[in-house]
N, C-alpha and C positions, 0 to 999 in steps of 0.2 A: 379671905377665901383660901389662901395658901395654908393658913393655920388650920382651918376647918378641914381641908382636904387631907392634910397630914394627920390630923386626929382620926378622921374616918378610915383612912387606909393604913392605920397603925399595923406594922408587921407583926407585932406580938399578939395581936388579935387574930389576924387573918391566916397566918402561916405557922407551921410547926416550928419548934425551937431550932435555932441555928440556921434558919432559912430567911433570906431577905428578898425584897422585890428585885433588887439588882441581880440576884442569882437567876431570876426568871426572865430578865429583860433581854439578854443576848444569848439565845440558845445557839447550838451548832448550826451550820448552814443546812438548809432544808428541813430544819426542825422548828415547829411552832408550838408555843404554849398559849393557853387561853389568856386573853387580856380583857379587862372590863370594857375597854373601848369597842370591842367586837359586838357588844350587846346593842350598840346604837344602830347597827345594820338591820335589827329587827323592826325598827320603826317604819322605814319606807316600805319594807316587805309587808308590814301589817296593813298599810293603806292599799297595797296591791292585792292582798288577800280579801280585803273588804270590797274592792272593786270586782274581784272574781265572784265573790258571794252574790253581789247584786245581779251580775250577769247570770249566774247559775240559777238563782231563784226565779228570775224572769223567763229565761229561755229553756231551762231544763226542768226545774221543780214545778213551775207553773203548768206547763203542758202535761206533766205526770199527774198533777192534781186534777186537771180536766179529764184525763183518761179515766181516772178513778172516780169521777163525778163528785169531786169535792169542790163545792162552790162557796162563794162568799155569802154569808148569811145577811139578809136584809133586816136590820133592826130599826125600829121606829126612832126617829130623832126627837129629842126633847125640844119643845117649842122655846124660842128665845125668851129669856127672862133675866134681866140684869141683876135683880136682887138674888135670885137663886144661883145664878152663875157665880156671883161674888162669894156666896157662902160655899159653893162647891169647890172653888179654886183656892180660897184662902182660909177656910175654917174646917169644914168636914165634908167628905163625900158620902157619908152615911149618918145623917143627923139623928140624934136621939129624940125621945118624946118631948123633951123641953124645947129643943130647937124647932121641932115640928109644930108644936103649939104656937110658939112665937111667930113663925113664918106664916102659919095659918091666919093668925089675927092681922098680921101686917099686910098680907096680900088678899085677905078675904077668900082664901082657897080652902077647899076641903083637905083634911090631913092625908087622905088616901091619894088625892090628886098630886100633892107635893111628893109623897113617897114614889108615886109613879114617875114623876119628873126626874127625881134623883136616880131611880133605877134605869130609866132610859138614858140619862146623861152618863152614868157609869158604863153602860153598854157601848156608848159611842167611843170610849177610850180603849176598848178591848179588841185585840186582833181577832180576826175570823179564824175558823178552823183551817181555811185554805192558807192563810198567812202562817199559822203555826206549823202546818204541814211542810211548807216551803222552808221554814227555818230549821225544822228538825231534819229534813232531807239534806240540807247543806251540812249540818253538824255530823249527821251520820256518814256522809261521804268523806268529810275531812278526817273524822276519827278512824274510820276504816282504813283510809289510805295511809295515815300516819302510823297506825298500828302495824300494817303490813310492812311499811318501810322500816319501822323500828325493829320488828322481829327478824326481818331479813338481815339487817345490819348486825344486830346483837348475836344472831345465830353463828356468825363468823368471828365473834369477839371472844377472847379468852376469859374475860371476867364474867360472862354469862354462865359459864360452866364451873368456874372457880372464883368465887367472890373475893378471895384473898388477893387476886390480881388487881382489884380496885385500889389496893394500898401499897403494893410493891413499888418502890422508887417514887413514892408520892413526895412532893408535888411535881416532880420532874417527869410528868407523863405527857407524851406527845399528843397534840390536838390533830386528829385526822379530819379529812374533809367530810367523811360520813358522819362523824360525831358532831362536827360543827353544824352541818346542814340539819341534823336531827334536832339539835338544841334550838337553833335560830328559828326553824319552822314552828316548833311548839311555842316558843316565846312570842313570835309574831302573831300566831293565831289567837293567843289570849289577849294580846294588845288589841287585835281587831275586834274581839268580843267586847272589850271595854269601850272601844270607840262606838261600836254599833248600839250599845245600850242608850246612848244619848240621841240617837236618830230613830231608833225603834219606838214603837208605842210603849210607854212605861207600864210595867206590871207591878203586882203587889210585892214581888220578891226582888225589886230593883236593887235595894240597898244590900240585901243578902248576897246577890250575885255579883254586885260591884266589889264587895269585900272579898268574895271568893276569887274573882279574877285578879284582884290586887295581890292577894296572898300567893296565888299561883305564880304570878309574874315575879314576885319577890323571891320565892323559893328557887325558881329556875335561875334567876339572875345571881342569887347568892351562891348556889352550887357551881355556877360557871366561873364566878370571880375568884373562888379559891380552888379551882381545878378539881372539884369532886364530880366531874362529868361522868365518870364510869358508873359510879353507883347511882348518880342522878338519872342516867339513861335507863337503868333498870327500873327505877321508881316510875318514870314516865311511861314505860312500856307496860308495866303492871296495871297502871290506871287506865291506859288506853284500851286494854283488853276487854273491858266490860262496857265502856261508855257507848260504843257504837251499837251494842245490843239494846241498851236503854232507848236510844234514839229510834232504832228499828221497831221496838215495841210501841213507841209513841206514834210512829208512822202508821202502823197497823191499826192503832186505836182511832186515829183521825180518819182512816179509810173504812172504819166500821167493820173491820175484820177481827171480831172479838176473840175468837179461838186462837188465831195467830198471835194476837196481842198478848193473851194470857201465856201462851207457850213461850214466846220470846222473853216475857218478863220473868218467868220461872228460870229459864236458861240464864238470863242476866243475873238473877239472884244467886244461882249456883256458882257462876264464874266470879261474881263479886266476893262470895264467901271464900272460895279457894284462893283467889289472888290477894285479897286484902286482909283476910283473917288467918290465913295459913302461910302463903308464900311471903307476904310482906313482913310479918313479925319474925318468922323462923328462918328466913333467908336474908332479907335486906337488913332488918334491925340487928340481927345476929352479927352481920358483917360490920355495920357502922358502929355498933357498941363494943363488940368484943374483939373481932379480928383487927379492926383499925387500932384499938387500944394496944394490942399486942405488937403490931408492926410499926406504927408511927407514934403512938402515945397521944394523950389528950392535950388540947390547947384551947383557948377561948372560943374560936369559931367552931371547933369540933363540938364543944358543949352546946352551943346554940343550935347547930345543925341537928344534932341528935335530939335536942329538946323539941324542935319543930316536928321531927319525924314521929316522936312519941305522941305529941298532940294530934298529929294526923292519924295515928293508929287509934287513938281514943275516939276520934270522929268516925273512923271506919266502924268501930263497934256500935256506936250510936246509930249510924246510918243503916247498918245491917239489921239492927233491932227493928227499925222502922220498916225496912224492906220485908223482913220476915213477917211482921204483923200484917202488912198489906197483902202479902202472898197468902197467908192463912185466911185473911178476909176474902180474898178472891176465890179460894177453894170452897169456902163455906157459902159464898154468895153466888159463885159461878162466873164472876168476871172481875177484872182489875178495876180499881177506882180510876175515875177520869181525871184529866188534867184540869184542875179548878183554878189555876192562877188567873185565867183570863176568859173563862167560859161566859157566854151570855146568860145573864140572870133570868130566871123564869118569872112569869107574872105571879105564880103562886107564892112567891116570896113575900108579896105584899101582905098576905094574911098573917104571916109571922111578924112582920114589921108593925102591924096595927095593935099587937098585944103589948100593953104597957110593960116596961122593964121589970116592975116589981112582981109581975105575975110569972116571969120566966124563971123556972126552977134551975138551980145549979146542976141538977142531975138530968137535965133535958137530954133526950136522945138525939137531938139535932145539933150538929156542930156549927160553929160560927160561919163556916163556908158552905153549909148545906151538904156535907158529905156524910150524913147520918151519925156524926159525932164521934166516930171511932178514933179519928186522928186529928181532930181540930182542923187546922189549915194546912196540914202536911199531907201530900199525896205522893204517889210513886213517881210522878213526872217531875217533882221538884227536887228529887234526891240525886240528880246527876251531879257528880262532883269529881274533880280532877285534882291532881297534885298541883 
């Protein structure tokens, strides 16, 4: 373990040339530098945030949903059937024509009846609109609060107005209480989201969001460990600036306020464009790639950090392309696409399911998720993403 730890924390990877961990271990009295051990404090805080979320959803978001008359939909439960339940849990939740025919012969059931059973069983695992409203209200509240905190903190920071300050005297940059609180709060929140994925009802994007949360935690932890907190705080604030608007648009959608939903989504799209396709590449990446090269020079973790930021920028471009398509679709159709990750399936879906696969044309106008085929399984509510 000692050899593995020594290999992982190799100074030549993490730190600039002629800097060692010993140089950062004993700062002057009253001075604190980031240490990897600080990150452990995010774990108990994450459980605290998770407890606050439960209280918030039950005592604040729930009553708000009642005021807006957002009720839990009553979906018909599938009748108990051991054979179909085994197929549902261990083989497939959406059987194809071959499976349907085999189950029909085995149970002596009509194919449409089996399709209906699977549709009802899938609906049992999907959260109601009320549940989704409460989740989005919690995320909206946190994103808005952390953005306000971040912008107020950074407004008084030199590096917000002069990004070269991110690299002067690096890595001997003092860890202030405000910067520490900002980082640990963000990290704890994403740990809490990862924890909650295993207690919430599983959705179709479970794996995608799990990887997203893991990547976010890794990036925050990585930038903290090598004291790139100044530029890291700018990246976090840029991403927080649009996330609360997306959650606000989803809240309006769940409350069936379509005009407000569309307006908020358009504002979200504009803020997303400005922050992630203008400010991020021409302000943040310019600093991490060129200003840092000039002031401190490249080293292994510098290359990794910038590579991850470039990948993130590529994702920004892809995400904005999807957002722009959805916004255009909303303008042409008059409303934004709904959140289809967990909506209750309609009974009309059965008619599509009864058509044999060989008769379904590749150019069908209906997508896999029933969203008229424009974007497949991607909708605007799935594209919330953070650093």
